[in-house]
N, C-alpha and C positions, 0 to 999 in steps of 0.2 A: 619061802617067798614073802610071807607076811613080815618077817624080821627084816628082810632086805628093803621092803617098801617103807617100813617104819624108820629104819636107819637113814635111808635116802631123804625122807621128809624132814628128819631131824637135822641132817647136814644142810639141806636147803634152807631151813628156818634159821640156822646159825649164820649161814652166808648172807641171807637177806638182812638179818639184824645187824651184822657187822657192816654191810654196805650202807644201810640207813645211818648208822652211827658215824661212819666215816664221812658220808655226804654232809651230815649236819655239822660235824666238826670243822671240815674245810670251809663250809659256807659261812660259819661264824668267823673264821680267821680272815676270810676275804673282806667281810663287812667291817671287821675291826681295823684291818689295814687301811681300808678306804677312809674310815673315820679318823684314823691317825693322820693320814695324808691331809684330810680336810682341816684338822686341828692345826697341823704345822703350817698350812697355807694361810689359815686365819691368823695365826700368830705373826707371820711375816707381813701380812697386810696391815695388822694393827701397828707393827713397828714402823712401817712406811708412813702410815697416817700420822703417827706420833712425831716422826721426823719432819713431816711437812708442817705440822702445827708449830714445832720449834723454829723452823725456818721462817714461817710467817711472823712469829713473834719477834725474831731477830730483825726482819725487814721493817717491822713497825718501829722498833727501836732506832734503826738506822734512819728512817724517815724523820723521826722526831729530832735526832741529832742534826740532820741536814737542815731542818727548819730553824733550829737554834743558830746554826752557822750562817744561814742566809740572813736572819735578823741581825746578827752581829755585823755581818759584812755590809748590810744596808745602812747601818748606823754610822759607819766610817765614811 
């Protein structure tokens, strides 16, 4: 009877340890996956902002060219 109790408590401890280890392992995977998603989203947002800055710079150049054209047209 004592051997059976000792064996069952050992099996229970092993199952409990494996359960905790598995829970911790999957918990870390989920958080790292969400961090990866956040990093990818952040990268996409950075690219969009960079594209907007480029577009704004091009528009400023176009405005300057239009001003030059207007000045030349007004001289004629």
